[in-house]
N, C-alpha and C positions, 0 to 999 in steps of 0.2 A: 504494500500500500504506500502510495507516495505521501509526502508530508509537506507542510508549509514551513519553509526555512527562515522566514524573515521575522522571527520573534525576538523580543528582548533577551539579553544575555541571562537575565534572572530566571527565565523559564527554561528549565533544563531539558524538557522533552517537547519537541514541536508537536503541534496538533495535526492530526491526519486531515487530508482533503475532505474526507467524509464528514468529519466533525466540524470543520470550518463551513462546509456547505449546509450542515444542519443549523449552524448559527445563522447563516444567511436566510434560511427559511423562517427563523424566528424574527429576524429584522424585517423580512418581507411582510409577515403577518402584522407586526406592529405598525410598520410604515403605511401599508395600504389601508389597514383598518382605521387608523387615525386619520389618514388623508380623506377617506370616504366620509367620515363623520365630522371632521373639524374644518377642512379646507373650504367647504361650501359656506361656512359662517364668515369668511373673510370680509365680504362686502358690508356686513352688518356688525362686525366686531366692535366698532366704536359705540354701538348702542347697547351692548350687553351689560347687565349689572356688573358691578366692580369685580366680585370674586369669580363670576362666570367668565369674565373677560380675562382674568389672570389664569384661570384654568385652561381656557381656550388657547392662550399664548403658550403656556407651558406644554400642553399636549401637541400643539402644532409644531413647536420646536422639537419635541421628541420624535414626531413623525419624520421631520427632515433629517435628524440624526440617525434614525433607524434606516432610512433609505440610503444614507451615506454608509451605513454599516454593511450594506450589500457589497460595496467596493472594498471596505477596510474592516472586515468582521472582527479580527483580533484586536485591532487598535481601538475599536469602539465598544469593546466588552463592557466598560462601565455603564453604557446605556442599558444593556441587558440587566446589569446588577441593580441599577436605579429602578427600572421597571419592576423587577421582582420585589425589591425592598418596599416600594410604596404600596404596591398592590397587596402584598402579604400583610403589611402593617394595617392597611385599611380593612382588609377582610377580617383580621383577628381582633382589632380594637374597636371597630365600628359595626360591621355587619354581624359578626358572630354574637356579641353581647345582645344586639337587638333581636336576633333570631332566638336566642335562648330565653329572652324576656317575653317573647311573643309579639314584639313590636316592629316586625319587619314589614314596612309598608311597600307599596308598589315601586316607588322611586328607588328605595334602597335595594329592593330585590333586583331591579334592572341593573343597577351599578354592580351589585354583587355578581350577577351572571356575567357581565362584561369583564369584571376583574378576575373571574375564575379562569379565564383564558390564559392567565399567567402560568398555568401548568405547562403550556407549550414552551414558554420562555424558560421555565425551570428545567424542562427536559432537554432543551438544546444548549443550555449553558454548560461549558466545560468546567465543572466544579473542581476537578483535580487541578486544572490549570489556574483557576481562581485562587485556590489554596496555595499553590506554589508561588504564584506571581504577586499576590496581594497580601498574603498572611505570612508565609514562611520566608520570602525573600527579604533581604536587607532593604530598608527604606532609603529614599533619596537623602543625601546629606543636607543638614540644616544651613550650612554655610559653604 
């Protein structure tokens, strides 16, 4: 199996082409999904309520970065990590308690279903590489 050789020196084992292409599938799901839902709001973004506008801008930026991840999947791995982190946090701290209390309304249910697609991102993230590159490897020098 061929490998991708352009990884940082701190990542001891390169990722296989299959693994990198799986990451690309995750970026494609994120990028296209957000583009379909968020880009059409661009003409009216100025009229959105404050926090809906903030959310729109953040998610639109995420879609652009995800689409860039198709070209540079390893370099943009933090985008997958951010996507996983915020969705798992939201599901466990907002949706789950509401579900357990019986207060899961239709709007929260819809967001929970959309956020549950994070399982795809979790599946395509090379967690062994994340561990080696971001946890085990020496950090960048402070000076």
